[in-house]
C-alpha positions in Angstrom: 39.2 52.0 -17.7 42.6 51.7 -15.9 42.2 48.7 -13.7 45.0 49.6 -11.3 42.7 51.8 -9.1 43.7 51.1 -5.5 41.8 51.5 -2.2 42.2 54.7 -0.3 44.7 54.8 2.6 42.8 54.9 5.9 39.3 54.0 4.5 38.6 50.7 3.0 35.8 50.8 0.3 33.7 47.8 -0.5 30.8 47.2 -2.8 27.9 44.8 -3.2 28.1 42.9 -6.4 24.4 43.3 -7.0 21.8 45.8 -6.0 19.2 45.2 -3.3 15.6 44.5 -4.3 16.3 42.2 -7.2 13.0 41.1 -8.6 14.0 37.9 -10.4 16.6 35.2 -9.7 18.4 35.8 -13.0 19.5 39.3 -11.8 21.8 37.5 -9.3 23.5 35.2 -11.8 26.5 37.4 -12.6 27.6 38.1 -9.0 30.8 36.1 -9.3 31.9 37.9 -12.5 30.9 41.2 -11.0 33.0 40.5 -7.9 36.0 39.6 -10.1 35.5 43.0 -11.8 35.3 44.8 -8.4 38.7 43.2 -7.5 40.2 44.5 -10.8 38.8 47.9 -10.1 40.5 48.1 -6.8 37.7 47.7 -4.2 38.8 46.3 -0.9 35.9 43.9 -0.3 32.6 42.7 -1.6 29.5 42.2 0.7 26.7 39.6 0.7 23.4 40.2 2.3 21.6 37.4 4.2 17.9 36.5 4.0 16.8 32.9 3.8 13.3 33.8 2.5 12.3 36.1 -0.4 10.7 39.2 1.1 10.8 43.0 1.3 14.4 43.1 0.0 13.6 40.9 -3.0 15.4 37.6 -3.6 18.9 36.9 -2.2 21.6 34.3 -2.5 22.9 32.3 0.4 25.8 34.5 1.7 28.2 31.7 2.6 27.7 29.9 -0.7 27.9 33.1 -2.6 31.1 34.3 -1.0 32.7 30.8 -1.4 32.1 31.0 -5.1 33.6 34.5 -5.2 36.6 33.5 -3.1 37.4 30.8 -5.7 37.2 33.2 -8.5 39.3 36.0 -7.0 42.7 36.3 -5.2 42.9 39.5 -3.3 39.5 41.1 -2.5 37.9 40.6 0.9 34.6 38.9 1.4 32.1 40.0 4.0 28.6 38.9 5.1 26.6 42.1 5.4 25.0 40.9 7.5 24.4 37.3 8.3 21.3 36.9 10.6 23.1 34.9 13.2 20.2 33.6 15.4 18.7 31.7 12.3 21.8 29.4 12.2 23.1 26.4 14.1 26.3 27.7 15.6 28.3 24.5 15.3 27.4 24.1 11.6 28.2 27.8 11.0 31.5 27.6 12.9 32.5 24.8 10.5 31.3 26.6 7.4 33.0 29.9 8.3 36.3 28.2 9.4 36.3 26.4 6.0 35.6 29.6 4.1 38.3 31.5 6.1 40.8 28.7 5.3 40.0 28.3 1.6 39.9 32.1 1.0 43.3 32.3 2.8 42.0 34.7 5.5 40.0 37.0 3.3 36.6 36.3 5.0 34.9 38.6 7.5 31.7 37.6 9.3 29.3 40.5 9.6 26.4 39.6 11.9 23.1 41.0 13.1 20.0 39.9 15.0 17.5 40.2 12.1 14.1 41.9 11.9 11.9 39.7 9.7 9.6 37.6 11.9 8.6 35.5 8.9 12.2 34.2 8.6 12.3 33.2 12.2 9.0 31.3 11.9 10.2 29.7 8.7 13.3 28.1 10.3 11.6 27.5 13.7 13.8 30.0 15.7 12.2 32.2 18.4 12.0 35.8 17.2 11.7 37.3 20.7 15.0 35.6 21.8 17.0 36.7 18.8 19.3 39.0 20.8 20.0 36.4 23.4 20.6 33.7 20.8 23.0 36.1 18.9 25.1 36.5 22.1 25.1 32.8 22.7 26.0 32.0 19.1 28.9 34.5 19.1 30.3 33.0 22.3 30.0 29.5 20.8 31.7 30.5 17.5 34.6 31.9 19.4 35.0 28.8 21.5 34.8 26.5 18.5 37.2 28.6 16.4 39.8 28.7 19.2 39.4 25.0 19.8 38.5 25.6 23.5 35.6 23.2 23.7 36.4 20.0 25.5 33.4 18.3 24.0 33.3 19.4 20.3 36.0 19.9 17.7 34.8 21.3 14.4 35.9 19.6 11.2 38.6 22.1 10.4 40.3 25.0 12.2 40.1 28.5 10.7 43.3 29.8 9.0 43.0 33.1 11.0 44.0 32.6 14.6 40.9 32.7 16.7 38.6 32.8 13.6 37.7 35.4 11.0 37.0 39.0 12.1 33.5 39.6 13.3 31.6 42.9 12.5 28.6 43.3 14.8 25.7 45.3 13.5 23.0 47.4 15.2 22.7 50.7 17.0 20.9 49.8 20.2 22.9 49.7 23.5 22.5 45.9 23.4 24.1 45.8 20.0 26.9 48.1 21.0 27.7 46.0 24.1 27.7 42.9 21.8 30.2 44.6 19.5 32.4 45.5 22.5 32.3 41.9 23.8 32.6 40.0 20.5 33.5 42.2 17.6 36.5 43.4 15.8 34.3 46.2 14.5 30.9 47.8 14.9 29.0 47.8 11.6 25.9 49.9 10.8 24.7 52.9 8.8 25.5 56.4 9.9 24.0 59.7 8.6 27.3 61.6 8.9 30.3 62.4 11.1 28.2 63.6 14.1 26.3 60.3 14.3 29.5 58.4 13.9 31.1 60.4 16.7 28.2 59.6 19.0 28.5 55.9 18.3 32.3 55.9 18.7 31.9 57.7 22.0 29.3 55.3 23.3 31.5 52.3 22.3 34.4 53.9 24.2 32.2 54.3 27.3 30.9 50.7 27.1 34.4 49.4 26.6 35.7 51.3 29.6 32.9 50.0 31.9 33.1 46.5 30.6 36.4 45.6 32.2 37.5 44.0 28.9 41.1 44.6 28.0 41.2 45.1 24.2 41.9 47.7 21.5 39.1 50.1 20.6 36.7 48.8 18.0 36.8 49.9 14.4 33.7 51.5 13.1 32.4 50.5 9.6 29.3 51.7 7.7 27.1 50.9 4.7 25.8 53.5 2.3 23.6 53.9 -0.8 25.2 55.6 -3.8 23.4 56.7 -7.0 26.1 58.2 -9.3 25.2 61.3 -11.3 23.5 60.4 -14.6 22.1 57.2 -13.3 18.5 56.6 -12.3 17.7 55.0 -9.0 15.3 52.0 -8.8 11.8 52.9 -7.6 12.3 52.4 -3.9 12.4 54.6 -0.8 16.2 54.6 -0.4 16.4 57.1 2.5 19.6 59.1 2.6 22.1 58.8 -0.3 25.8 59.2 0.1 26.7 62.6 -1.3 23.2 63.9 -1.1 20.1 63.6 -3.5 22.0 65.3 -6.3 25.3 63.6 -5.7 28.5 64.4 -7.6 31.9 62.8 -7.4 33.0 65.8 -5.3 30.1 65.5 -2.8 30.6 61.8 -2.4 34.3 62.1 -1.9 33.9 65.0 0.5 31.5 63.0 2.6 33.6 59.9 2.7 36.6 62.1 3.6 34.7 63.6 6.5 33.7 60.2 7.7 37.3 59.0 7.4 38.4 62.0 9.5 35.7 61.2 12.1 37.1 57.7 12.4 35.4 55.5 9.9 37.5 52.5 8.9 35.5 50.9 6.1 32.4 51.8 4.0 30.5 49.2 2.0 28.5 50.6 -0.9 25.1 49.5 -2.3 24.3 50.7 -5.8 20.5 50.9 -6.2 20.4 51.3 -9.9 18.8 49.0 -12.5 20.7 45.8 -13.1 21.5 46.7 -16.7 23.3 49.9 -15.5 25.1 48.2 -12.6 28.5 47.5 -14.2 28.8 51.1 -15.5 27.8 52.5 -12.1 30.4 50.4 -10.3 33.1 51.5 -12.8 32.1 55.1 -12.2 32.5 54.8 -8.5 36.0 53.2 -9.0 37.1 55.9 -11.3 35.5 59.0 -9.7 35.4 58.1 -6.0 38.0 55.5 -5.1 40.7 57.2 -7.2 40.0 60.7 -5.8 39.7 59.5 -2.2 43.0 57.7 -2.4 44.7 60.8 -3.7 43.7 62.9 -0.6 
């Protein structure tokens, strides 16, 4: 495999260094080595999910710890939480953790956030589930104040390397989530079924920005997607829509990503729902057959 594969111009491609729905802890032990390989293969970023309790999505690593280990083992690739469930966290502690990670990764960190959906996790940490949207807004405001050093009462232990703090990608498709993205985010982050849905979201974001009175550049729009390469078997889960269709080929995946790029998508983060033993080969296939072709367009 030629390891000089580069990211496509105009559409950044990321990948999760493990599949969702891992059944046993040992399936996550190689994420650092996998992330290093993803960097060598030319992916733009790696993503880390965020659940504090084992549940419907299997077992998961702590995203800040995981990305810190990856940052120390790599030199170029971006690192993104996808997504950190913000209302579960103390905002002062998180501001310090993320500023530290932004500084030690030399500005490669992006904080993707969401409100969460699993009531058990909120009960487990003692956070009110019904107030998760309000808490997310309050925490984002606090993070910005702490990163900028604008609080007269509190100064976090270290300032972020990136002026104003790491970029924030705000997840969710409700109007409340889109307003949150306009107010706090560098990008909206979600899952789109195709260019038409992406266009609708971009249009609504533009409307909300216009009525908000906030002077800022339009938001980027970023998405996640499942990919099962041809010749690989998907794990036994209901995966919903797959990038490139149920009988995907390199051509159908590249065509769909190209259409999304033309519709305004800035970044796509890929999950590979294949058995762990096949994961490395599936990731190499995506780099060879998708990243390379997309870059050549």
